[in-house]
PyMOL Python script that loads the backbone (N, CA, C, O; Angstrom):
from pymol import cmd

cmd.read_pdbstr("""\
ATOM      1  N   MET A   1     110.237 107.537  98.279  1.00  0.00           N
ATOM      2  CA  MET A   1     110.385 108.371  99.381  1.00  0.00           C
ATOM      3  C   MET A   1     110.597 107.817 100.512  1.00  0.00           C
ATOM      4  O   MET A   1     109.877 107.071 101.175  1.00  0.00           O
ATOM      5  N   LEU A   2     112.649 108.622 100.885  1.00  0.00           N
ATOM      6  CA  LEU A   2     112.345 108.085 102.644  1.00  0.00           C
ATOM      7  C   LEU A   2     111.411 108.872 103.131  1.00  0.00           C
ATOM      8  O   LEU A   2     110.564 108.261 103.783  1.00  0.00           O
ATOM      9  N   PHE A   3     111.226 110.263 103.030  1.00  0.00           N
ATOM     10  CA  PHE A   3     110.819 111.312 104.070  1.00  0.00           C
ATOM     11  C   PHE A   3     108.968 111.948 103.401  1.00  0.00           C
ATOM     12  O   PHE A   3     108.314 112.991 103.373  1.00  0.00           O
ATOM     13  N   GLN A   4     108.917 111.383 103.235  1.00  0.00           N
ATOM     14  CA  GLN A   4     106.926 111.565 102.909  1.00  0.00           C
ATOM     15  C   GLN A   4     106.410 112.408 104.139  1.00  0.00           C
ATOM     16  O   GLN A   4     106.666 112.480 105.341  1.00  0.00           O
ATOM     17  N   LYS A   5     105.444 113.087 103.122  1.00  0.00           N
ATOM     18  CA  LYS A   5     104.879 113.914 104.205  1.00  0.00           C
ATOM     19  C   LYS A   5     103.566 112.903 104.544  1.00  0.00           C
ATOM     20  O   LYS A   5     103.160 112.951 105.705  1.00  0.00           O
ATOM     21  N   ASN A   6     102.956 112.098 103.717  1.00  0.00           N
ATOM     22  CA  ASN A   6     101.807 111.593 104.535  1.00  0.00           C
ATOM     23  C   ASN A   6     102.279 109.767 105.244  1.00  0.00           C
ATOM     24  O   ASN A   6     101.597 108.873 104.744  1.00  0.00           O
ATOM     25  N   ILE A   7     103.127 109.401 106.083  1.00  0.00           N
ATOM     26  CA  ILE A   7     103.926 108.661 106.492  1.00  0.00           C
ATOM     27  C   ILE A   7     102.338 108.015 107.573  1.00  0.00           C
ATOM     28  O   ILE A   7     101.755 108.644 108.457  1.00  0.00           O
ATOM     29  N   GLU A   8     102.033 106.597 107.054  1.00  0.00           N
ATOM     30  CA  GLU A   8     100.855 105.396 108.133  1.00  0.00           C
ATOM     31  C   GLU A   8     101.729 105.344 108.961  1.00  0.00           C
ATOM     32  O   GLU A   8     102.789 104.745 108.778  1.00  0.00           O
ATOM     33  N   PRO A   9     101.267 106.289 110.547  1.00  0.00           N
ATOM     34  CA  PRO A   9     101.647 105.673 111.858  1.00  0.00           C
ATOM     35  C   PRO A   9     102.303 104.199 111.718  1.00  0.00           C
ATOM     36  O   PRO A   9     101.895 103.614 110.715  1.00  0.00           O
ATOM     37  N   ARG A  10     102.953 103.687 112.269  1.00  0.00           N
ATOM     38  CA  ARG A  10     103.104 102.164 113.121  1.00  0.00           C
ATOM     39  C   ARG A  10     104.328 102.310 113.982  1.00  0.00           C
ATOM     40  O   ARG A  10     105.364 102.975 113.964  1.00  0.00           O
ATOM     41  N   CYS A  11     103.863 101.565 114.605  1.00  0.00           N
ATOM     42  CA  CYS A  11     104.583 101.139 115.775  1.00  0.00           C
ATOM     43  C   CYS A  11     106.289 100.564 115.602  1.00  0.00           C
ATOM     44  O   CYS A  11     107.075 100.810 116.516  1.00  0.00           O
ATOM     45  N   ALA A  12     106.644  99.975 114.656  1.00  0.00           N
ATOM     46  CA  ALA A  12     107.627  99.572 114.075  1.00  0.00           C
ATOM     47  C   ALA A  12     108.467 100.330 113.928  1.00  0.00           C
ATOM     48  O   ALA A  12     109.627  99.945 114.076  1.00  0.00           O
ATOM     49  N   TYR A  13     108.100 102.109 113.476  1.00  0.00           N
ATOM     50  CA  TYR A  13     109.394 102.554 112.862  1.00  0.00           C
ATOM     51  C   TYR A  13     108.723 104.446 113.787  1.00  0.00           C
ATOM     52  O   TYR A  13     108.447 105.546 113.308  1.00  0.00           O
ATOM     53  N   CYS A  14     108.728 104.096 114.678  1.00  0.00           N
ATOM     54  CA  CYS A  14     108.091 104.794 115.883  1.00  0.00           C
ATOM     55  C   CYS A  14     109.157 105.201 116.824  1.00  0.00           C
ATOM     56  O   CYS A  14     109.769 104.295 117.391  1.00  0.00           O
ATOM     57  N   ALA A  15     109.603 106.953 117.180  1.00  0.00           N
ATOM     58  CA  ALA A  15     110.839 106.834 118.011  1.00  0.00           C
ATOM     59  C   ALA A  15     110.576 106.591 119.305  1.00  0.00           C
ATOM     60  O   ALA A  15     111.626 106.346 119.899  1.00  0.00           O
ATOM     61  N   ARG A  16     109.729 106.556 119.927  1.00  0.00           N
ATOM     62  CA  ARG A  16     109.045 105.375 121.609  1.00  0.00           C
ATOM     63  C   ARG A  16     109.293 104.168 121.709  1.00  0.00           C
ATOM     64  O   ARG A  16     109.347 103.438 122.698  1.00  0.00           O
ATOM     65  N   GLY A  17     109.454 103.964 120.572  1.00  0.00           N
ATOM     66  CA  GLY A  17     109.011 102.036 120.570  1.00  0.00           C
ATOM     67  C   GLY A  17     110.557 101.622 120.554  1.00  0.00           C
ATOM     68  O   GLY A  17     111.476 102.408 120.324  1.00  0.00           O
ATOM     69  N   ALA A  18     110.698 100.205 120.848  1.00  0.00           N
ATOM     70  CA  ALA A  18     111.757  99.801 121.194  1.00  0.00           C
ATOM     71  C   ALA A  18     111.647  98.217 120.507  1.00  0.00           C
ATOM     72  O   ALA A  18     110.656  97.605 120.906  1.00  0.00           O
ATOM     73  N   GLN A  19     112.268  97.688 119.818  1.00  0.00           N
ATOM     74  CA  GLN A  19     111.829  95.680 118.819  1.00  0.00           C
ATOM     75  C   GLN A  19     112.675  95.453 119.964  1.00  0.00           C
ATOM     76  O   GLN A  19     113.770  95.907 120.294  1.00  0.00           O
ATOM     77  N   MET A  20     111.641  94.390 120.630  1.00  0.00           N
ATOM     78  CA  MET A  20     112.064  93.639 121.512  1.00  0.00           C
ATOM     79  C   MET A  20     112.314  91.799 120.313  1.00  0.00           C
ATOM     80  O   MET A  20     113.121  90.908 120.578  1.00  0.00           O
ATOM     81  N   GLY A  21     111.676  91.808 119.537  1.00  0.00           N
ATOM     82  CA  GLY A  21     112.030  90.254 118.248  1.00  0.00           C
ATOM     83  C   GLY A  21     110.945  90.598 117.380  1.00  0.00           C
ATOM     84  O   GLY A  21     110.469  91.721 117.212  1.00  0.00           O
ATOM     85  N   GLU A  22     110.619  89.580 116.875  1.00  0.00           N
ATOM     86  CA  GLU A  22     109.631  89.716 115.342  1.00  0.00           C
ATOM     87  C   GLU A  22     108.612  90.633 115.459  1.00  0.00           C
ATOM     88  O   GLU A  22     108.455  91.693 114.852  1.00  0.00           O
ATOM     89  N   ASP A  23     107.813  90.014 116.460  1.00  0.00           N
ATOM     90  CA  ASP A  23     106.464  90.899 116.364  1.00  0.00           C
ATOM     91  C   ASP A  23     106.233  91.705 117.776  1.00  0.00           C
ATOM     92  O   ASP A  23     105.140  92.271 117.813  1.00  0.00           O
ATOM     93  N   LYS A  24     106.963  91.849 118.821  1.00  0.00           N
ATOM     94  CA  LYS A  24     106.943  92.344 119.492  1.00  0.00           C
ATOM     95  C   LYS A  24     107.611  94.052 119.821  1.00  0.00           C
ATOM     96  O   LYS A  24     108.825  94.140 120.003  1.00  0.00           O
ATOM     97  N   ILE A  25     106.749  95.330 119.878  1.00  0.00           N
ATOM     98  CA  ILE A  25     107.827  96.452 119.788  1.00  0.00           C
ATOM     99  C   ILE A  25     107.279  97.024 121.338  1.00  0.00           C
ATOM    100  O   ILE A  25     106.085  96.984 121.634  1.00  0.00           O
ATOM    101  N   LEU A  26     108.345  97.562 122.279  1.00  0.00           N
ATOM    102  CA  LEU A  26     108.145  97.590 123.571  1.00  0.00           C
ATOM    103  C   LEU A  26     108.096  99.586 122.914  1.00  0.00           C
ATOM    104  O   LEU A  26     108.765 100.242 122.116  1.00  0.00           O
ATOM    105  N   CYS A  27     106.672  99.918 124.005  1.00  0.00           N
ATOM    106  CA  CYS A  27     106.200 101.344 123.526  1.00  0.00           C
ATOM    107  C   CYS A  27     106.106 102.072 125.490  1.00  0.00           C
ATOM    108  O   CYS A  27     105.653 101.633 126.547  1.00  0.00           O
ATOM    109  N   GLY A  28     106.685 103.102 125.139  1.00  0.00           N
ATOM    110  CA  GLY A  28     107.190 104.055 126.303  1.00  0.00           C
ATOM    111  C   GLY A  28     105.751 104.233 126.518  1.00  0.00           C
ATOM    112  O   GLY A  28     105.800 103.924 127.709  1.00  0.00           O
ATOM    113  N   LYS A  29     104.351 104.514 126.301  1.00  0.00           N
ATOM    114  CA  LYS A  29     103.090 104.841 126.282  1.00  0.00           C
ATOM    115  C   LYS A  29     102.600 103.858 126.919  1.00  0.00           C
ATOM    116  O   LYS A  29     102.196 103.839 128.082  1.00  0.00           O
ATOM    117  N   ARG A  30     102.641 102.809 125.954  1.00  0.00           N
ATOM    118  CA  ARG A  30     101.381 101.580 125.656  1.00  0.00           C
ATOM    119  C   ARG A  30     102.041 100.180 126.366  1.00  0.00           C
ATOM    120  O   ARG A  30     101.300  99.253 126.690  1.00  0.00           O
ATOM    121  N   GLY A  31     103.580 100.123 126.583  1.00  0.00           N
ATOM    122  CA  GLY A  31     103.901  98.903 126.846  1.00  0.00           C
ATOM    123  C   GLY A  31     104.349  97.633 125.820  1.00  0.00           C
ATOM    124  O   GLY A  31     105.436  97.762 125.256  1.00  0.00           O
ATOM    125  N   VAL A  32     103.584  96.452 125.565  1.00  0.00           N
ATOM    126  CA  VAL A  32     104.617  95.558 124.210  1.00  0.00           C
ATOM    127  C   VAL A  32     102.766  95.746 123.618  1.00  0.00           C
ATOM    128  O   VAL A  32     101.643  95.677 124.116  1.00  0.00           O
ATOM    129  N   VAL A  33     103.433  96.026 122.198  1.00  0.00           N
ATOM    130  CA  VAL A  33     102.055  96.550 121.346  1.00  0.00           C
ATOM    131  C   VAL A  33     102.676  95.418 119.713  1.00  0.00           C
ATOM    132  O   VAL A  33     103.880  95.207 119.568  1.00  0.00           O
ATOM    133  N   SER A  34     102.070  95.091 119.126  1.00  0.00           N
ATOM    134  CA  SER A  34     102.692  94.540 117.631  1.00  0.00           C
ATOM    135  C   SER A  34     103.284  95.838 116.820  1.00  0.00           C
ATOM    136  O   SER A  34     103.099  97.040 117.009  1.00  0.00           O
ATOM    137  N   PRO A  35     104.135  95.076 115.760  1.00  0.00           N
ATOM    138  CA  PRO A  35     104.315  96.157 115.166  1.00  0.00           C
ATOM    139  C   PRO A  35     103.953  97.250 114.251  1.00  0.00           C
ATOM    140  O   PRO A  35     104.373  98.349 113.888  1.00  0.00           O
ATOM    141  N   GLY A  36     102.681  96.191 113.985  1.00  0.00           N
ATOM    142  CA  GLY A  36     101.550  97.674 112.680  1.00  0.00           C
ATOM    143  C   GLY A  36     100.408  98.083 113.776  1.00  0.00           C
ATOM    144  O   GLY A  36      99.397  98.645 113.355  1.00  0.00           O
ATOM    145  N   GLY A  37     100.530  97.847 114.999  1.00  0.00           N
ATOM    146  CA  GLY A  37     100.011  99.003 115.915  1.00  0.00           C
ATOM    147  C   GLY A  37     100.045 100.820 115.812  1.00  0.00           C
ATOM    148  O   GLY A  37     101.219 101.126 115.600  1.00  0.00           O
ATOM    149  N   SER A  38      99.512 101.587 115.859  1.00  0.00           N
ATOM    150  CA  SER A  38      99.858 102.691 116.505  1.00  0.00           C
ATOM    151  C   SER A  38      99.147 103.726 117.101  1.00  0.00           C
ATOM    152  O   SER A  38      97.988 103.327 116.982  1.00  0.00           O
ATOM    153  N   CYS A  39      99.090 104.979 117.760  1.00  0.00           N
ATOM    154  CA  CYS A  39      98.478 105.100 118.632  1.00  0.00           C
ATOM    155  C   CYS A  39      98.850 106.845 118.055  1.00  0.00           C
ATOM    156  O   CYS A  39      99.304 107.270 116.993  1.00  0.00           O
ATOM    157  N   ARG A  40      98.358 107.598 119.461  1.00  0.00           N
ATOM    158  CA  ARG A  40      98.542 109.134 118.721  1.00  0.00           C
ATOM    159  C   ARG A  40      99.647 109.989 119.013  1.00  0.00           C
ATOM    160  O   ARG A  40      99.932 111.141 118.687  1.00  0.00           O
ATOM    161  N   GLY A  41     100.263 109.001 119.807  1.00  0.00           N
ATOM    162  CA  GLY A  41     101.648 109.442 120.088  1.00  0.00           C
ATOM    163  C   GLY A  41     102.815 109.429 119.291  1.00  0.00           C
ATOM    164  O   GLY A  41     103.940 109.833 119.585  1.00  0.00           O
ATOM    165  N   PHE A  42     102.407 108.913 118.242  1.00  0.00           N
ATOM    166  CA  PHE A  42     103.108 108.161 117.248  1.00  0.00           C
ATOM    167  C   PHE A  42     104.576 109.437 116.801  1.00  0.00           C
ATOM    168  O   PHE A  42     104.242 110.210 115.903  1.00  0.00           O
ATOM    169  N   LYS A  43     105.635 109.592 117.198  1.00  0.00           N
ATOM    170  CA  LYS A  43     106.746 110.382 116.017  1.00  0.00           C
ATOM    171  C   LYS A  43     107.498 109.341 115.325  1.00  0.00           C
ATOM    172  O   LYS A  43     107.811 108.229 115.751  1.00  0.00           O
ATOM    173  N   TYR A  44     107.755 109.905 114.120  1.00  0.00           N
ATOM    174  CA  TYR A  44     107.994 109.298 113.115  1.00  0.00           C
ATOM    175  C   TYR A  44     109.918 109.569 113.164  1.00  0.00           C
ATOM    176  O   TYR A  44     110.586 110.602 113.119  1.00  0.00           O
ATOM    177  N   ASP A  45     110.268 108.240 113.265  1.00  0.00           N
ATOM    178  CA  ASP A  45     112.498 107.936 113.217  1.00  0.00           C
ATOM    179  C   ASP A  45     111.995 107.229 112.082  1.00  0.00           C
ATOM    180  O   ASP A  45     111.210 106.282 112.098  1.00  0.00           O
ATOM    181  N   PRO A  46     112.753 108.022 110.668  1.00  0.00           N
ATOM    182  CA  PRO A  46     113.249 107.447 109.164  1.00  0.00           C
ATOM    183  C   PRO A  46     114.372 106.482 109.814  1.00  0.00           C
ATOM    184  O   PRO A  46     114.769 105.563 109.098  1.00  0.00           O
ATOM    185  N   LEU A  47     114.900 106.608 111.068  1.00  0.00           N
ATOM    186  CA  LEU A  47     116.240 105.537 111.031  1.00  0.00           C
ATOM    187  C   LEU A  47     115.595 104.234 111.013  1.00  0.00           C
ATOM    188  O   LEU A  47     116.108 103.169 110.670  1.00  0.00           O
ATOM    189  N   LYS A  48     114.346 104.455 111.446  1.00  0.00           N
ATOM    190  CA  LYS A  48     113.967 102.605 111.874  1.00  0.00           C
ATOM    191  C   LYS A  48     112.897 101.905 110.779  1.00  0.00           C
ATOM    192  O   LYS A  48     112.736 100.686 110.714  1.00  0.00           O
ATOM    193  N   ARG A  49     112.177 102.900 109.913  1.00  0.00           N
ATOM    194  CA  ARG A  49     112.190 102.674 108.637  1.00  0.00           C
ATOM    195  C   ARG A  49     112.718 101.998 107.336  1.00  0.00           C
ATOM    196  O   ARG A  49     113.506 102.667 106.667  1.00  0.00           O
ATOM    197  N   VAL A  50     112.334 100.568 106.831  1.00  0.00           N
ATOM    198  CA  VAL A  50     113.005 100.105 106.581  1.00  0.00           C
ATOM    199  C   VAL A  50     112.077 100.324 104.533  1.00  0.00           C
ATOM    200  O   VAL A  50     110.925 100.016 104.228  1.00  0.00           O
ATOM    201  N   PRO A  51     112.619 100.624 104.080  1.00  0.00           N
ATOM    202  CA  PRO A  51     112.168 101.140 102.329  1.00  0.00           C
ATOM    203  C   PRO A  51     111.959  99.918 101.584  1.00  0.00           C
ATOM    204  O   PRO A  51     112.968  99.344 101.174  1.00  0.00           O
ATOM    205  N   ALA A  52     110.475  99.272 101.264  1.00  0.00           N
ATOM    206  CA  ALA A  52     110.910  98.092 100.278  1.00  0.00           C
ATOM    207  C   ALA A  52     111.773  98.507  99.151  1.00  0.00           C
ATOM    208  O   ALA A  52     112.175  99.628  98.841  1.00  0.00           O
ATOM    209  N   VAL A  53     112.042  96.909  98.401  1.00  0.00           N
ATOM    210  CA  VAL A  53     113.098  96.840  97.516  1.00  0.00           C
ATOM    211  C   VAL A  53     112.313  97.420  96.514  1.00  0.00           C
ATOM    212  O   VAL A  53     111.105  97.211  96.401  1.00  0.00           O
ATOM    213  N   PRO A  54     113.212  98.407  95.519  1.00  0.00           N
ATOM    214  CA  PRO A  54     112.597  98.691  94.454  1.00  0.00           C
ATOM    215  C   PRO A  54     112.642  97.911  93.361  1.00  0.00           C
ATOM    216  O   PRO A  54     113.816  97.902  92.992  1.00  0.00           O
ATOM    217  N   ALA A  55     111.701  96.973  92.349  1.00  0.00           N
ATOM    218  CA  ALA A  55     111.168  96.397  91.279  1.00  0.00           C
ATOM    219  C   ALA A  55     112.663  96.656  90.747  1.00  0.00           C
ATOM    220  O   ALA A  55     113.352  97.676  90.751  1.00  0.00           O
ATOM    221  N   GLN A  56     112.964  95.034  90.178  1.00  0.00           N
ATOM    222  CA  GLN A  56     114.460  94.559  89.429  1.00  0.00           C
ATOM    223  C   GLN A  56     113.611  95.210  88.047  1.00  0.00           C
ATOM    224  O   GLN A  56     112.416  94.917  88.089  1.00  0.00           O
ATOM    225  N   PRO A  57     113.909  95.827  87.141  1.00  0.00           N
ATOM    226  CA  PRO A  57     113.806  95.503  86.197  1.00  0.00           C
ATOM    227  C   PRO A  57     113.580  94.452  84.549  1.00  0.00           C
ATOM    228  O   PRO A  57     114.314  93.513  84.241  1.00  0.00           O
ATOM    229  N   ASP A  58     112.932  94.727  84.099  1.00  0.00           N
ATOM    230  CA  ASP A  58     112.797  93.259  82.911  1.00  0.00           C
ATOM    231  C   ASP A  58     113.728  93.463  81.626  1.00  0.00           C
ATOM    232  O   ASP A  58     113.125  93.758  80.594  1.00  0.00           O
ATOM    233  N   PHE A  59     114.725  93.377  81.574  1.00  0.00           N
ATOM    234  CA  PHE A  59     115.754  93.609  80.078  1.00  0.00           C
ATOM    235  C   PHE A  59     115.065  92.290  79.121  1.00  0.00           C
ATOM    236  O   PHE A  59     115.083  92.361  77.892  1.00  0.00           O
ATOM    237  N   SER A  60     114.645  91.451  79.632  1.00  0.00           N
ATOM    238  CA  SER A  60     114.583  90.154  78.777  1.00  0.00           C
ATOM    239  C   SER A  60     113.839  90.447  77.763  1.00  0.00           C
ATOM    240  O   SER A  60     114.034  89.607  76.884  1.00  0.00           O
ATOM    241  N   LYS A  61     112.572  91.747  77.238  1.00  0.00           N
ATOM    242  CA  LYS A  61     112.106  91.984  76.100  1.00  0.00           C
ATOM    243  C   LYS A  61     112.958  92.538  75.130  1.00  0.00           C
ATOM    244  O   LYS A  61     112.869  92.334  73.919  1.00  0.00           O
ATOM    245  N   LEU A  62     113.930  93.367  75.793  1.00  0.00           N
ATOM    246  CA  LEU A  62     114.512  94.090  74.904  1.00  0.00           C
ATOM    247  C   LEU A  62     115.128  93.909  73.904  1.00  0.00           C
ATOM    248  O   LEU A  62     115.362  92.784  74.343  1.00  0.00           O
ATOM    249  N   LYS A  63     115.765  93.918  72.718  1.00  0.00           N
ATOM    250  CA  LYS A  63     116.384  93.493  71.928  1.00  0.00           C
ATOM    251  C   LYS A  63     117.971  94.662  71.387  1.00  0.00           C
ATOM    252  O   LYS A  63     118.181  95.875  71.410  1.00  0.00           O
ATOM    253  N   ASP A  64     118.574  93.728  71.059  1.00  0.00           N
ATOM    254  CA  ASP A  64     120.240  94.574  70.456  1.00  0.00           C
ATOM    255  C   ASP A  64     119.964  95.578  69.660  1.00  0.00           C
ATOM    256  O   ASP A  64     120.867  96.390  69.458  1.00  0.00           O
ATOM    257  N   GLU A  65     118.444  95.808  68.907  1.00  0.00           N
ATOM    258  CA  GLU A  65     118.281  97.514  68.308  1.00  0.00           C
ATOM    259  C   GLU A  65     117.477  98.251  68.976  1.00  0.00           C
ATOM    260  O   GLU A  65     116.874  99.074  68.287  1.00  0.00           O
ATOM    261  N   ASP A  66     117.182  98.251  70.406  1.00  0.00           N
ATOM    262  CA  ASP A  66     116.847  99.289  71.558  1.00  0.00           C
ATOM    263  C   ASP A  66     117.936  99.657  72.009  1.00  0.00           C
ATOM    264  O   ASP A  66     117.796 100.269  73.068  1.00  0.00           O
ATOM    265  N   PHE A  67     119.416  99.512  71.531  1.00  0.00           N
ATOM    266  CA  PHE A  67     120.358  99.835  72.399  1.00  0.00           C
ATOM    267  C   PHE A  67     121.177 100.607  71.076  1.00  0.00           C
ATOM    268  O   PHE A  67     122.023 101.326  71.607  1.00  0.00           O
ATOM    269  N   ARG A  68     121.273 100.757  69.487  1.00  0.00           N
ATOM    270  CA  ARG A  68     121.077 101.446  69.108  1.00  0.00           C
ATOM    271  C   ARG A  68     121.445 102.525  68.627  1.00  0.00           C
ATOM    272  O   ARG A  68     120.268 102.603  68.275  1.00  0.00           O
ATOM    273  N   LEU A  69     122.024 103.689  68.157  1.00  0.00           N
ATOM    274  CA  LEU A  69     121.811 105.440  67.858  1.00  0.00           C
ATOM    275  C   LEU A  69     121.418 105.481  66.356  1.00  0.00           C
ATOM    276  O   LEU A  69     121.192 106.559  65.807  1.00  0.00           O
TER     277      LEU A  69
END
""", "prot")
cmd.dss("prot")
cmd.show_as("cartoon", "prot")
cmd.util.cbc("prot")
cmd.orient("prot")
């Protein structure tokens, strides 16, 4: 789910932060911080969050009999 109620606060997807590089976030409140950090001023921005890649199903264990009606 993209819009969960209990999002773990991280500077990487905070509305107040701006990406400076792979390992730096420029925060309007705290300055340069790490992407894994957080503060009480966290505001969630769903457009900055990259969801995890869903697991690929393993069809190798299925047989032709599984697809017959």
